[in-house]
GUZA-65412 format. One record per residue (C-alpha): residue in three letters; x, y, z; residue number from 0. Coordinates in Angstrom, 1 decimal, padded with zeros to 4 digits. Each point is the difference from the previous one (the first is absolute). Layout:
// residues N
+------+--------+--------+--------+-----+
! rest !     c1 !     c2 !     c3 !  nr !
+------+--------+--------+--------+-----+
!  ALA !      X !      Y !      Z ! NUM !
...
+------+--------+--------+--------+-----+
END
This chain:
// residues 264
+------+--------+--------+--------+-----+
! rest !     c1 !     c2 !     c3 !  nr !
+------+--------+--------+--------+-----+
!  MET ! -092.8 ! -099.5 !  130.4 !   0 !
!  ARG !  003.5 ! -001.0 !  001.2 !   1 !
!  VAL !  003.1 !  001.5 ! -001.7 !   2 !
!  ASN !  001.0 ! -003.3 ! -001.6 !   3 !
!  GLU ! -003.5 ! -000.5 ! -001.4 !   4 !
!  MET ! -000.1 !  003.6 ! -001.4 !   5 !
!  VAL !  003.4 ! -000.6 ! -001.7 !   6 !
!  ASN ! -001.1 ! -003.3 ! -001.4 !   7 !
!  ALA ! -003.3 !  001.5 ! -001.2 !   8 !
!  ALA !  002.0 !  002.9 ! -001.7 !   9 !
!  LYS !  002.2 ! -002.5 ! -001.7 !  10 !
!  MET ! -003.0 ! -002.0 ! -001.3 !  11 !
!  ASN ! -001.6 !  003.2 ! -001.3 !  12 !
!  THR !  003.2 !  000.9 ! -001.7 !  13 !
!  PHE !  000.2 ! -003.4 ! -001.6 !  14 !
!  ILE ! -003.6 ! -000.1 ! -001.1 !  15 !
!  ASN ! -000.2 !  003.5 ! -001.4 !  16 !
!  ASN !  003.5 !  000.3 ! -001.5 !  17 !
!  ASN ! -000.3 !  000.2 ! -003.8 !  18 !
!  LYS !  003.6 !  001.1 ! -000.5 !  19 !
!  PHE !  000.8 ! -003.2 ! -001.9 !  20 !
!  ASN ! -003.6 ! -000.7 ! -001.1 !  21 !
!  LYS !  000.1 ! -003.6 !  001.1 !  22 !
!  LYS ! -003.1 ! -001.7 !  001.3 !  23 !
!  LYS !  000.0 ! -000.8 !  003.7 !  24 !
!  VAL ! -000.5 ! -003.4 !  001.5 !  25 !
!  VAL !  000.0 ! -000.7 !  003.8 !  26 !
!  PHE !  000.8 ! -003.4 !  001.4 !  27 !
!  ILE ! -001.0 ! -000.9 !  003.6 !  28 !
!  MET !  001.8 ! -003.0 !  001.4 !  29 !
!  GLY !  000.4 ! -001.7 !  003.3 !  30 !
!  ALA ! -000.7 ! -003.1 !  002.1 !  31 !
!  THR ! -003.5 ! -001.4 !  000.5 !  32 !
!  GLY ! -002.0 !  002.0 !  002.5 !  33 !
!  MET !  001.9 !  003.3 ! -000.3 !  34 !
!  GLY ! -003.0 !  002.0 ! -001.5 !  35 !
!  LYS !  001.0 !  000.2 ! -003.6 !  36 !
!  SER ! -003.6 !  000.0 ! -001.2 !  37 !
!  ARG ! -001.1 !  002.7 !  002.4 !  38 !
!  LEU !  003.0 !  002.2 ! -000.9 !  39 !
!  SER ! -000.8 ! -000.5 ! -003.7 !  40 !
!  VAL ! -003.5 !  001.3 !  000.4 !  41 !
!  ASP !  001.2 !  003.0 !  002.0 !  42 !
!  LEU !  002.5 !  000.9 ! -002.7 !  43 !
!  ALA ! -002.5 ! -000.6 ! -002.8 !  44 !
!  ILE ! -002.5 !  002.4 !  001.6 !  45 !
!  HIS !  002.7 !  002.6 !  000.7 !  46 !
!  PHE !  001.7 ! -000.1 ! -003.4 !  47 !
!  ARG ! -003.0 ! -001.0 ! -002.2 !  48 !
!  GLY !  001.3 ! -003.5 ! -000.6 !  49 !
!  GLU ! -001.3 ! -003.4 ! -000.8 !  50 !
!  ILE !  001.2 ! -003.3 !  001.5 !  51 !
!  ILE !  001.4 ! -003.0 ! -001.8 !  52 !
!  ASN !  000.1 ! -003.0 !  002.4 !  53 !
!  SER !  003.0 ! -002.2 ! -001.0 !  54 !
!  GLY ! -000.5 ! -002.6 !  002.7 !  55 !
!  ARG !  000.5 ! -003.3 ! -001.9 !  56 !
!  MET ! -002.4 ! -002.0 !  002.2 !  57 !
!  GLN ! -002.8 !  002.5 ! -000.4 !  58 !
!  VAL ! -000.5 ! -000.9 ! -003.7 !  59 !
!  TYR ! -001.7 ! -003.3 !  001.0 !  60 !
!  LYS ! -003.7 ! -000.2 !  000.4 !  61 !
!  GLY ! -001.5 ! -001.2 !  003.3 !  62 !
!  LEU !  002.9 !  001.0 !  002.2 !  63 !
!  ASP ! -001.2 !  003.4 !  001.2 !  64 !
!  ILE !  000.5 ! -000.7 !  003.7 !  65 !
!  MET !  003.2 ! -002.0 ! -000.3 !  66 !
!  THR !  001.7 !  002.7 ! -002.1 !  67 !
!  ASN ! -001.5 !  002.8 !  002.1 !  68 !
!  LYS ! -001.4 !  001.9 ! -003.0 !  69 !
!  ILE ! -000.9 !  003.6 !  000.7 !  70 !
!  THR ! -003.8 !  000.5 !  000.5 !  71 !
!  HIS ! -002.3 !  002.3 ! -001.9 !  72 !
!  ALA ! -000.3 !  002.3 !  003.0 !  73 !
!  GLU !  003.8 !  000.1 !  000.5 !  74 !
!  LYS !  000.5 !  001.2 ! -003.6 !  75 !
!  GLN ! -001.8 !  003.3 !  000.9 !  76 !
!  GLY ! -001.1 !  000.5 ! -003.6 !  77 !
!  VAL !  003.6 ! -000.4 ! -001.4 !  78 !
!  ARG !  000.1 ! -002.0 ! -003.2 !  79 !
!  HIS !  001.8 ! -003.3 !  000.7 !  80 !
!  TYR !  001.4 ! -002.4 ! -002.6 !  81 !
!  LEU !  000.9 ! -003.6 !  000.4 !  82 !
!  LEU !  002.4 ! -001.5 ! -002.5 !  83 !
!  ALA ! -002.5 ! -002.7 ! -001.1 !  84 !
!  LYS ! -002.5 ! -002.4 !  001.2 !  85 !
!  MET !  000.9 ! -003.7 ! -000.2 !  86 !
!  ASN ! -001.7 ! -003.1 !  001.1 !  87 !
!  THR !  002.1 ! -001.9 !  002.5 !  88 !
!  SER ! -000.6 ! -003.2 ! -002.0 !  89 !
!  ILE !  001.3 !  001.4 ! -003.2 !  90 !
!  ASN !  002.8 ! -001.8 ! -001.7 !  91 !
!  ASN !  001.3 !  002.5 ! -002.5 !  92 !
!  ASN !  003.2 ! -001.4 ! -001.6 !  93 !
!  LYS !  000.9 !  003.4 ! -001.5 !  94 !
!  PHE !  000.8 !  001.3 !  003.5 !  95 !
!  ASN !  000.4 ! -003.1 !  002.1 !  96 !
!  LYS !  003.3 ! -001.9 !  000.1 !  97 !
!  LYS ! -000.1 ! -003.8 ! -000.1 !  98 !
!  LYS !  000.4 ! -001.6 !  003.4 !  99 !
!  VAL !  002.8 ! -002.4 !  001.1 ! 100 !
!  VAL !  000.2 ! -001.7 !  003.4 ! 101 !
!  PHE !  003.3 ! -001.0 !  001.6 ! 102 !
!  ILE !  000.1 ! -002.5 !  002.8 ! 103 !
!  MET !  003.3 !  000.0 !  001.9 ! 104 !
!  GLY !  001.3 ! -001.5 !  003.2 ! 105 !
!  ALA !  002.5 ! -002.4 !  001.6 ! 106 !
!  THR !  000.1 ! -003.7 ! -000.9 ! 107 !
!  GLY ! -002.8 ! -001.9 !  001.6 ! 108 !
!  THR ! -002.4 !  002.9 !  000.6 ! 109 !
!  GLY ! -002.6 ! -001.4 ! -002.4 ! 110 !
!  LYS !  000.4 !  002.2 ! -003.1 ! 111 !
!  SER ! -001.1 ! -002.6 ! -002.4 ! 112 !
!  HIS ! -003.2 ! -000.9 !  001.9 ! 113 !
!  LEU ! -000.9 !  003.7 !  000.3 ! 114 !
!  SER !  000.6 !  000.5 ! -003.7 ! 115 !
!  VAL ! -002.4 ! -002.8 ! -000.9 ! 116 !
!  ASP ! -002.7 !  001.4 !  002.4 ! 117 !
!  LEU !  000.4 !  003.5 ! -001.5 ! 118 !
!  ALA ! -000.1 ! -001.3 ! -003.5 ! 119 !
!  THR ! -003.1 ! -002.0 !  000.7 ! 120 !
!  HIS ! -001.8 !  003.0 !  001.6 ! 121 !
!  PHE !  001.1 !  002.7 ! -002.5 ! 122 !
!  ARG !  000.2 ! -002.0 ! -003.2 ! 123 !
!  GLY !  003.8 !  000.2 ! -000.1 ! 124 !
!  GLU !  002.8 ! -002.1 ! -001.4 ! 125 !
!  ILE !  003.3 ! -000.7 !  001.7 ! 126 !
!  ILE !  003.5 !  000.9 ! -001.2 ! 127 !
!  ASN !  002.6 ! -002.0 !  002.0 ! 128 !
!  SER !  003.1 !  002.2 !  000.3 ! 129 !
!  TYR !  002.1 ! -002.3 !  002.2 ! 130 !
!  LYS !  003.4 !  000.0 ! -001.5 ! 131 !
!  MET !  000.8 ! -003.6 !  001.1 ! 132 !
!  GLN ! -003.1 ! -001.4 ! -001.6 ! 133 !
!  VAL !  001.2 !  000.7 ! -003.6 ! 134 !
!  TYR !  002.7 ! -002.6 !  000.4 ! 135 !
!  LYS ! -000.7 ! -003.5 ! -001.3 ! 136 !
!  GLY !  000.0 ! -002.9 !  002.4 ! 137 !
!  LEU ! -000.7 !  001.9 !  003.2 ! 138 !
!  GLU ! -003.7 ! -000.6 !  000.6 ! 139 !
!  ILE !  000.6 ! -001.0 !  003.6 ! 140 !
!  VAL !  002.9 !  002.3 !  000.8 ! 141 !
!  ALA ! -001.9 !  003.0 ! -001.3 ! 142 !
!  ASN ! -003.3 ! -001.2 !  001.5 ! 143 !
!  ASN ! -002.0 !  000.4 ! -003.2 ! 144 !
!  ILE ! -003.7 !  000.3 !  000.5 ! 145 !
!  THR ! -001.8 ! -003.2 ! -000.9 ! 146 !
!  HIS ! -002.8 ! -000.4 ! -002.5 ! 147 !
!  ALA ! -002.5 ! -000.6 !  002.7 ! 148 !
!  GLU !  001.1 !  003.1 !  001.9 ! 149 !
!  LYS ! -000.6 !  002.2 ! -003.1 ! 150 !
!  GLN ! -003.8 ! -000.8 !  000.3 ! 151 !
!  GLY ! -000.4 !  000.7 ! -003.8 ! 152 !
!  VAL !  001.5 !  003.5 !  000.2 ! 153 !
!  GLY !  002.2 !  001.0 ! -003.0 ! 154 !
!  HIS !  003.6 ! -000.2 !  001.1 ! 155 !
!  TYR !  003.0 !  001.3 ! -002.0 ! 156 !
!  MET !  003.6 ! -000.8 !  000.6 ! 157 !
!  LEU !  002.8 !  002.3 ! -001.3 ! 158 !
!  GLY !  001.6 ! -002.7 ! -002.0 ! 159 !
!  GLU !  002.1 ! -003.2 !  000.4 ! 160 !
!  ILE !  003.8 !  000.1 ! -000.3 ! 161 !
!  GLU !  002.9 ! -002.3 !  000.9 ! 162 !
!  PRO !  001.5 !  000.2 !  003.5 ! 163 !
!  ASP !  003.3 !  001.4 ! -001.4 ! 164 !
!  SER ! -001.7 !  002.9 ! -001.8 ! 165 !
!  ASP ! -000.4 !  003.5 !  001.4 ! 166 !
!  PHE ! -003.4 !  001.6 !  000.6 ! 167 !
!  THR !  000.5 !  003.7 !  000.3 ! 168 !
!  ALA ! -002.2 !  002.8 !  001.2 ! 169 !
!  ASP ! -000.5 !  001.1 ! -003.6 ! 170 !
!  ASP ! -001.2 ! -003.5 ! -000.8 ! 171 !
!  LEU ! -002.6 !  000.1 !  002.8 ! 172 !
!  CYS ! -001.2 !  003.5 ! -001.1 ! 173 !
!  LEU ! -000.4 ! -000.9 ! -003.6 ! 174 !
!  LYS ! -001.7 ! -003.4 !  000.6 ! 175 !
!  SER ! -002.3 !  001.5 !  002.7 ! 176 !
!  ILE ! -001.1 !  002.8 ! -002.4 ! 177 !
!  VAL ! -000.8 ! -002.6 ! -002.7 ! 178 !
!  ASN ! -002.2 ! -002.0 !  002.5 ! 179 !
!  ILE ! -001.7 !  003.2 !  001.3 ! 180 !
!  VAL ! -001.1 !  000.9 ! -003.5 ! 181 !
!  LYS ! -001.3 ! -003.6 ! -000.5 ! 182 !
!  ASN ! -002.0 !  000.3 !  003.3 ! 183 !
!  LEU ! -001.5 !  003.4 ! -000.9 ! 184 !
!  LYS ! -001.1 ! -001.2 ! -003.5 ! 185 !
!  THR ! -002.2 ! -002.5 !  001.8 ! 186 !
!  HIS ! -001.3 !  002.7 !  002.3 ! 187 !
!  CYS !  001.7 ! -001.7 !  003.0 ! 188 !
!  VAL !  001.8 !  001.8 !  002.8 ! 189 !
!  PRO !  003.7 ! -000.9 ! -000.1 ! 190 !
!  ILE !  001.2 ! -001.2 !  003.4 ! 191 !
!  ILE !  003.8 ! -000.2 !  000.3 ! 192 !
!  VAL !  001.1 ! -002.3 !  002.7 ! 193 !
!  GLY !  003.4 ! -000.1 !  001.7 ! 194 !
!  GLY !  003.3 !  001.0 ! -001.5 ! 195 !
!  SER !  003.2 !  001.7 !  001.2 ! 196 !
!  ASN ! -000.7 !  003.5 !  001.3 ! 197 !
!  SER !  002.7 !  001.5 ! -002.2 ! 198 !
!  TYR ! -001.4 ! -001.7 ! -003.1 ! 199 !
!  ILE ! -003.6 !  001.3 !  000.8 ! 200 !
!  GLU !  001.4 !  003.5 !  000.7 ! 201 !
!  LYS !  001.7 !  000.0 ! -003.4 ! 202 !
!  LEU ! -003.3 ! -001.0 ! -001.7 ! 203 !
!  VAL ! -002.0 !  002.7 !  001.7 ! 204 !
!  GLU !  002.6 !  002.9 !  000.2 ! 205 !
!  ASP !  002.2 ! -000.4 ! -003.1 ! 206 !
!  PRO ! -001.2 !  002.7 ! -002.5 ! 207 !
!  VAL !  000.9 ! -002.3 ! -002.9 ! 208 !
!  PHE ! -003.0 ! -002.2 !  000.8 ! 209 !
!  MET ! -002.4 !  003.0 !  000.7 ! 210 !
!  PHE ! -001.8 ! -002.2 !  002.5 ! 211 !
!  LYS ! -001.2 !  002.8 !  002.3 ! 212 !
!  TYR ! -001.4 !  001.9 ! -003.0 ! 213 !
!  LYS ! -002.0 ! -002.9 ! -001.3 ! 214 !
!  TYR ! -001.2 ! -001.8 !  003.2 ! 215 !
!  ASP ! -001.4 !  000.7 !  003.4 ! 216 !
!  SER !  001.7 ! -002.4 !  002.5 ! 217 !
!  CYS ! -001.3 ! -001.4 !  003.2 ! 218 !
!  PHE !  002.7 ! -001.5 !  002.2 ! 219 !
!  ILE ! -001.0 ! -002.6 !  002.6 ! 220 !
!  LEU !  002.8 ! -000.9 !  002.4 ! 221 !
!  ILE ! -000.8 ! -003.0 !  002.2 ! 222 !
!  ASP !  001.4 !  000.3 !  003.5 ! 223 !
!  VAL ! -000.1 ! -003.1 !  002.3 ! 224 !
!  GLU !  001.0 ! -000.1 !  003.6 ! 225 !
!  GLN !  003.5 ! -001.6 !  000.2 ! 226 !
!  SER ! -000.9 ! -003.0 !  002.2 ! 227 !
!  VAL ! -002.9 ! -000.8 ! -002.3 ! 228 !
!  LEU !  002.2 !  000.4 ! -003.1 ! 229 !
!  ASN !  002.7 ! -002.3 !  001.5 ! 230 !
!  ARG ! -002.6 ! -002.8 !  000.5 ! 231 !
!  ARG ! -001.3 !  000.4 ! -003.5 ! 232 !
!  VAL !  003.5 ! -000.1 ! -001.6 ! 233 !
!  ASP !  001.0 ! -003.0 !  002.2 ! 234 !
!  MET ! -003.1 ! -001.9 ! -001.2 ! 235 !
!  ARG !  000.6 !  001.0 ! -003.6 ! 236 !
!  VAL !  003.6 ! -001.3 !  000.1 ! 237 !
!  ASP ! -001.1 ! -003.3 !  001.5 ! 238 !
!  GLU ! -002.6 ! -000.4 ! -002.8 ! 239 !
!  MET !  002.6 !  000.9 ! -002.7 ! 240 !
!  VAL !  002.4 ! -002.6 !  001.4 ! 241 !
!  ASN ! -002.7 ! -002.6 !  000.0 ! 242 !
!  ALA ! -000.9 !  000.9 ! -003.5 ! 243 !
!  GLY !  003.5 ! -000.7 ! -001.3 ! 244 !
!  LEU !  001.9 !  003.2 !  000.5 ! 245 !
!  VAL !  003.5 ! -001.6 !  000.5 ! 246 !
!  ASP ! -000.3 ! -002.1 ! -003.1 ! 247 !
!  GLU ! -001.1 !  003.0 ! -002.1 ! 248 !
!  VAL !  003.0 !  002.0 !  001.2 ! 249 !
!  ARG !  002.3 ! -002.9 ! -000.6 ! 250 !
!  GLN ! -001.1 ! -000.3 ! -003.7 ! 251 !
!  ILE !  000.9 !  003.6 ! -000.8 ! 252 !
!  PHE !  003.2 !  000.2 !  002.0 ! 253 !
!  ILE !  003.1 !  000.0 ! -002.2 ! 254 !
!  PRO !  003.2 !  000.3 !  002.1 ! 255 !
!  ASP !  002.2 !  001.6 ! -002.7 ! 256 !
!  THR ! -002.5 !  002.5 ! -001.5 ! 257 !
!  ASP !  000.4 !  003.8 !  000.0 ! 258 !
!  TYR ! -002.1 !  001.2 !  003.0 ! 259 !
!  THR !  000.6 !  003.7 ! -000.8 ! 260 !
!  LYS ! -003.1 ! -000.2 ! -002.3 ! 261 !
!  GLY ! -003.4 ! -001.6 !  000.1 ! 262 !
!  ILE ! -001.3 ! -001.2 !  003.3 ! 263 !
+------+--------+--------+--------+-----+
END
């Protein structure tokens, strides 16, 4: 045995057999996947008359013996081995599982609305539209609101409707989003939040006031489109918006002498 190994063994013996303070002893073995934690745990258990508690989170699920690399009966060498539990992978236990919320984000023209409809159709979800511009009255074309036909019958929530000279703050978005999320979950639908300012979404998820991370598991989907493709899509969209009456819509809400430090 090498000197270092002898020293370490002596330290372990001292730790295990030291009753000076009469505390019970617990050994934790940690390390990256593949480093030999299970094998070391068996060696220590044999040497120090121990038993093993496997705290690998993935190993509590039934039917994943190979994927989670569970220790075999032979490898246990007779050492008693405890798993934390046995759970079916299909179980949906609300006592332990957080509710799920999906965020779809990306630049203008990347197809967020279309993707949200596809996901909502596939996973029985409902859409919460968090685009700040789309809460303002009279901007259906400018804000490129999704049409009735494009919704394909999927439930679609806006965050409200306000006048163009009114402010819509990050707190407003957070509060209205949470109200709509609760509505979605009551109907057992997955809330799919589409678009929105990055800073506003960050506040919703990170601000401890709203306790979002403690209540919900979030899946963020960021759509990335090659720049030349995105340019063509945006050019086409602008042409369609102009043909649909974009200039007239902007003209109707434009007031030369208004206070442009608030609202839009």
